[in-house]
Structure formats: C-alpha cells, structure tokens
C-alpha positions as CSV (number, residue, x, y, z in Angstrom):
1,M,-0.3,0.0,-0.4
2,S,1.1,3.4,-0.5
3,L,0.1,7.0,0.0
4,Q,-2.1,8.3,-2.7
5,T,-1.1,12.5,-2.6
6,T,-2.9,13.1,-5.6
7,N,-5.7,13.5,-3.0
8,L,-4.6,15.8,-1.1
9,V,-4.4,19.4,-1.9
10,C,-1.6,21.5,-0.1
11,L,-0.1,24.8,-1.1
12,P,2.8,24.7,-3.0
13,A,6.7,25.5,-1.2
14,P,6.8,29.3,-3.0
15,A,3.1,30.1,-1.7
16,L,3.3,28.1,1.6
17,E,6.0,29.8,2.5
18,G,5.0,33.3,1.9
19,A,1.9,32.8,3.9
20,I,4.2,31.9,6.7
21,A,6.0,34.5,6.7
22,S,3.2,36.9,7.0
23,G,2.1,35.1,10.3
24,W,-1.0,32.8,8.5
25,K,-0.9,29.2,9.8
26,P,-1.5,27.1,6.5
27,V,-4.5,24.1,6.1
28,C,-4.2,21.3,4.0
29,H,-7.5,20.5,2.2
30,I,-8.5,16.9,2.0
31,T,-10.5,15.9,-1.3
32,Y,-12.0,13.0,-0.2
33,T,-12.5,9.9,-2.3
34,R,-13.1,6.2,-1.7
35,D,-9.2,5.0,-2.1
36,T,-8.1,8.7,0.1
37,W,-4.9,7.1,2.0
38,V,-3.3,9.2,4.3
39,K,0.3,8.9,6.7
40,L,0.1,8.3,10.1
41,L,1.8,10.6,12.4
42,Q,1.8,7.6,15.6
43,L,1.3,4.3,15.0
44,P,-2.6,3.0,17.4
45,S,-0.5,0.1,17.5
46,E,2.8,-1.4,17.4
47,Y,1.8,-3.9,13.8
48,A,-0.6,-1.8,12.9
49,F,0.6,-0.1,9.5
50,D,1.5,3.4,9.4
51,E,-1.2,4.1,7.0
52,A,-5.1,4.8,6.7
53,K,-7.9,4.5,4.7
54,L,-10.6,7.7,5.1
55,L,-13.7,6.1,5.3
56,C,-15.6,8.9,6.7
57,Q,-15.5,12.6,8.2
58,E,-17.0,12.5,11.4
59,S,-16.7,16.3,12.2
60,L,-15.0,19.0,11.0
61,D,-11.6,18.1,12.2
62,T,-11.9,14.5,12.6
63,W,-12.4,11.5,10.1
64,S,-13.0,7.3,10.7
65,A,-10.6,5.7,9.1
66,W,-9.6,2.2,9.2
67,V,-6.0,1.2,9.9
68,P,-4.5,-2.4,8.4
69,D,-3.5,-5.1,11.1
70,H,-5.6,-2.4,13.8
71,G,-9.3,-1.6,12.5
72,E,-11.2,1.2,12.3
73,V,-10.0,4.3,14.5
74,V,-11.3,7.9,14.7
75,L,-7.9,10.5,13.6
76,H,-7.8,14.3,14.4
77,R,-6.6,15.9,11.2
78,S,-3.1,16.3,13.8
79,H,-2.7,12.5,13.7
80,F,-1.8,12.2,9.9
81,Y,0.3,13.8,7.3
82,C,-0.9,16.3,4.8
C-alpha cells in the first residue's frame, strides 16, 4: 500500500513560505475519495500499518479511518500527514 498524494491538495512551497512569513498558518485541504490513504504520525498499535484509509468525515476535524492490522479508528487531522 502506498500513500496516494493525488488526493491531497496543499499549497506549493513558495506560496506556503510566503503565507508562513506573513503569520498565516497553513491548512491542508483533503479532497476525499473512497481511495484516500493518509500517512499516520503515530501508530495506533505496535503492529499496525503506518497508513490509514479515510472512510468518512466525522466532524470538521475528525475522520473515521481504517488502519490495516489494527481496525477502525477516529483520527483528528493532526494525527496524519498532509
């Protein structure tokens, strides 16, 4: 399994640097498809994969996700890479 970065929309480096310099905090916008995988910052268990498949959005900042070799979890946006 590999992270499919085509499902994520982030600012290009020059725009991001300018935004940070002006005091703006960047936010990654997730374009959800049924095949959206994200890279986890911390594993939910010792044997779990380091990626999760987003199943559905629970709230503005949380997603229900499936982690191979672990199961279903609720992830906050801060739990995975953009």
